[in-house]
N, C-alpha and C positions, 0 to 999 in steps of 0.2 A: 445499509447505513444511510442516515439522513444527513446530507451534507449542505442543505440549503442555508443554514445559519452559521456555517463554519467560516472562519476568516479566510478570504480568498488566497492570501499569501501562504496558507497552510496546504492548499490543494492545487494551486496553479504555480507553474514555474515562471515567475515574473521576469527573470533574466532572459529566458528564451523568448518570452512573449514580446518583450521590448524590441529584440532584434527582428522578430517577425513583423511587428507593427511598423518599424522603420522602413523595412523593405517594401511593405505594402504601400505605405504613404509615398515613398519615393517613386514607386511604379505607377500608382494611380493619381498622384497629385492631390490626394484628399486627406483630411484629418481622419484618424481612427482612434477610438477610445474604448476602454473597458469600464463598465459600471457594475456595482453590486445590484442585488435584486430590489433595493430601495431607490435606485437611480443615483447613488453616490459615486462620483468618479474615483477610480482606482489607478488607472494608468492611461496616459494619452500621448500621442505623437501628432503634433500640429505644426502648421506653417507659421512663419514669423508674424503675419498680420491676421492670424486666424480670428474670425468672428466668434467662434465657440470659446476661444480663450478669453475674449472680452466678456462674454456672457457667463463664464464659468461660475458655478455656485448659485445661479438663479434658481429660486424655488419653483418657478413656473416650468423651466426647462427640465428640472429634476422630476417633476410630476409627469411631464410628457414622456420622458424616457422610461419611467417606471410603467406607465400605461401602455406605451407602444411595445415595450419589451414583453409584457404579459401577452399581448396580442401575437407577437412573433413566436412566443413559446407555444401558444395555443395552436397556431398554424403549423408549427414545426418547420418553419421556413423563414427566410428574410422578409422584412416588412418595411414598405416605404411609407413614410408619414411626413406631415407638415409640421414644422417647428413653430413655436409661439411667435417668432419674428417673421414668419412667412416663407422660410426656405424649406428645402426638402432634404430629409436624411433617410438613411437606411439602417435598420437595426436587426440583429439576429440574437437568439438566445444560445448561450453555451450550455450544452446538456451533457452531463456525465451520469451514467447509469440511469438514464431516463429522467433525471431531475435537472431543472434549470438551476445553474449556479451563478450565472452572470449574464450581462448583455454586452454586445459589441456594437458600436455605431460607426458609421462612416458618412462623410459629407462635410459641410452642407453644400448643396448645389441649388441652382435656380433653373427651372425648366422653360423659361421664357426670356425674351430679350430684356436686357437691363437698361430701360429708358428712364426718363426723368420721374415718371410716376413711380417706378420701382424704387428709386433711391428715396423719394419722399415717404413712401409707405414704410420702407425699412426703418427709416429714422423714427417715424411716428410709433411704430410697433415697439421698437427698442426703448424709446422714451417712456412708453406706457408700462414697461417692465422695470423702469428706474435705471436704465443703462443708456449712456450716451456713446454712440459709435462714430468713428471718423470715416472719411471717404476711403482711406486705404483699406480698412477692414472690410468695407462693403465691396470694393473692387476686387478683393482677394477671392471672393466667392466665384467658383467656376459655373459657367453656363453650359448645360448639356441638354440634349433632347431626350425624349422618353426611351428611345431604343438604347442609348448609352446608359441611362439610369437603370434599365433592366439588366444590362451587362454588369454594372457596378453591384447590383443586388446579388447577381449570381456569383460574382467574384467574392463577395462577402460570405455568402453561404459556403463556398468551397473552403475559404479560410477558416471559418468557424468549425466546419466538420473535421478538417485536418487537425485543428487545434484541440478539439475535444478528444480525438483519438489519441493524440500525443499526451494530453493531460491526464487521460485515464491511466496510461502507463505510469506517469509520474505520480499520480495519486496512489495507485496500488503499491508503488515502491515506498512512498512516504508512510502509508499505513503499515507496511511490513516492517519498516524501520521503527515505527512507534511500538508495534507489538514486541519487537526485539528488545527495545529499551525497557518496556514495562517488565518483560520477563527477566531481563538482566537485573533490574532493581529487586525483583522478588528473590532471585537466586542469591544476590548479595546479602539480603536480609537473612535468608535461610542459612548461608554460610557463616554469618556472624553469630548465629545461634549455636552452631556446633561447638562442642566442648574443645575439640582440637581440629584445626583446619589442616588437612594434608597438603603437602607441597605439591604443586602441579608441575610435572616435568614431561609428561607425554599424554597423548590422547588415550582415554579409557578404552583399551583394546577389546573389552568385552562387548562394546557397542558396535564394533566394525561389522561382524557378521549380521547383527540385527539390522543395521542400516542397509546393507546389501540385500538382505532378504526382503525388507519392506519394498525397496525399489523394484526388485525382480517380481514381486507379487503384484505390482501395480498399485500399491498403497502409497500414494504420493504424500498424503497427509501424515501417515506414520513416519515416512522418511524425513519429512521436514521437521517433525518433532525430535527425531534423533539428532539431526544436524543442529537444531537450535540448542540442544543440550551441550554439544561441543562448543558452540559459540558462547553460551552462557559461562562455561568453564573459562574460556579465553578472557571474556570481559571482566569476570570476577577476579581472576588471577592477576590481571594487569593493573587493576585499581585505577583506571583512567589514564595510564601512561600510554600515549599514542604509539610510541616506538615499539613498545612490547606488544601491543595489540597488532600492529602491522606485521611484526615478525611471526607471531603465532598464527595470524590469519594466512600468511603465506605458507607456513607449515601445514595448516589445515587444508589449503587448496591442493598441496602436494599429496596429502592423504586421500583427498577425493579422487584425484587422477589415478592414483595407485589402485584404489578400491574399484573404480570404474573398469580398469583393465582386468582386474581379477574377476569382475562380474561378467566379463565377456564383451564389453564395449570395444569397438574398433579404435585403434590408436588415432586414426584420422578424425574421429568424432571428438577428440579431446583437445584439438588444436586451439579452439576458442577458449577453453578453460585455462590453458597455459598462457595464452596472450593476456587474458584478463588478470591472471595471477600476478604478472609482472607489474601491473599498475598499483598493486597494494603497497609496493615499496617506494613509491614516488615521494619526494620530499614535500611537495606542495599539496598533498591530499589531506583533506580534513576528515573529521569523524563521520559526518553525514555521507561523504563520498565513499569512505571506507566501507560503511554499511551497505551502501547501494551496490558497490562492486562485489561485495561478498554475496549479496542476494543473487546477482547475475551469475556468479560462478556456481552457486548452489543450484539454481534452476537449470543451468547448462549440464551439470553433472546428472541431475535427476532425469533430464530428457535423454542424455546419451545412454544411460543404463536402461532406462525404461523401454526405449525403442529397440534395444538389442537383447532384452531379457528372454530367457528360455521359456518354453511352454511345458515344463515338466509336470507330470501328474502329481508328483510329490509336493510341488509348490502349491498346486490347487488344494490339496488336503490341508496343508499348513495354513494357507490363506483362509480356508473355511474355519479352521480352529481359532485363528487370531480374531476373526470377525465375531465368532461365537463368544469368546472370552470378553471382548470389549463390549458386547451387548448384554452379557449375563454375568459379569464379575460379582455382582451382589448376591448371586445364588450360591447354594452349597455345592460348588464345583469340585470335582476331582478328575484325575486323568482318565479313569475308566469311563465315567459318564460323558466326558468331552469326546473321547474316542468313538463312543457309540453314536453321538450326534453328528460326527463327520465321517462315519462309516469306514473307519480303519481300526486296527488293533491298537491297544494302549502301548504295547511295546514299540510298534512302528511309529506312533505319534511321538513318543518320547525320543526316539532316534531322530525324527525330523527337527524337533526343538533343539536338540544338542548340536546336530550337524549343520543346520541351515540358519539357526538363530544364535548359536553359541551360548545358549542358556538352557535351563530346565523349565518344564511346565510350571512347577510350583513357584519358581523365582519370577517367571514372567507374570503369572497371575498376581503375585504379591505386588509387583511394581505397578501393574495396572490399577489395583485397588488403592495403593498409596497415592498415586497421582490424582485419583478421584477424591481421595480423602483430603489432600492438600487444598483442592479447589473448594470443597465444602467448608473447611475450616476458615479459609480466606473470606468466605461469604458470611461467616458468623455462626455456623452450625456448632452445636455443643459436641464435646468429645464422644459422649455416649451415643448420641444420635448419628454422628458421623460413622462410628464403628459399625452400627447396625446397617446404615445405608450402603456401605461398601462390602458387606458380607461377613463381618466378624461378630459372632454371637457373644463371644467372651471379650468384654471391654478391657480386661487386664492384659490379655494376649495381644490385642490390637495396640495397646500402649507400648508393649515390649517390642513388637515388630516395627512399629513406627520409629521408635528411638533407635533401633538397630540400623535401619536404612537411612533415616533422615538425620540422625545425630542428636535430636532433642525429643522431648515428649510432645504429644499432640497439643496439650494445654499450653505449653511454653511457646510452641510454634504459632498457635492461634493468637495468643496474647500479644506476641511481638508484631504480628502482621496487622492486628486490629489497632495497634498504637501508631502505625505509620500511615 
């Protein structure tokens, strides 16, 4: 993902950053600021008589920050540079997934004694930039030696590296929430298309064995897909009512815990899930925090079951069958040909699907094909082309199956999504 041009407030936790900056500034006695890649200030913590606050918004300073930031990014380390007014600053690039997303500066300091010549030169340089500074602002600048400045540079590097690690977690969480919201909107539109919307009163039990099977097989992507289907049912049913969402998510977390125990996970491994579940019912939790907590619970559940999953041969055969279907669903697949490709009998493979997935081979294949069909229709593919792409040679049969499982015809589904 290219995150260079994304609004920094969408990928960085400014509330936590401000706390971190305040502690850094209090400990070091220096200003600390966050800039975007163009050198525009986004967040600062400065002293009362800060010279940088006086110079704030200067085009010359902005250009110097942008230039020095690029150099720090190139060096992949903190970089000490001279400011336009003759002081010394340190800058480092905040990198997430190998990309610079922002710059952090600290300072300013002076590396030599502040004599009369220094004060005169400072005033002249600032005036040349169109800024008049008073004696107090100049006096506020700390004098340090080269060894101290090197330590400051190292302290900034440590701060930035810590922040980047924490912000990566925050970014991944925000991206997951965004994906959940997009999928929720898609499901809501899909449910509005159905001729009759069933009342939601319990979790779809036919998905339980499929969820456990995915986790036991080590297919975390498949497991997350099933979990997201549960979540989408919750969000769609609640219609934005936060109290209903909280209650249903708490119920969902209980289901996860029960499923994990049934899958063989030790009870001790579920303690964290239970603790996090209780947070879902807090009065002061908002929608974003609710999603974030649910994601944590989901990941804890997957980890608990995945780490304790059995190594049965039958699971290996089923895993091979699932992988083959997902890679070849558009082919003319039947149970016999699939069994031959995974080296088991068709009877045994049918038994595995029923006992470990809680479904039949044909039903699983149909659902894989229809999920692929939905994506193609959302991208604007025609009904006939979609049918062919997902393995249906008979267009009328595809329409019939699609309406049976989704609730509307492919054409109506496509038309509605294209209008949104």
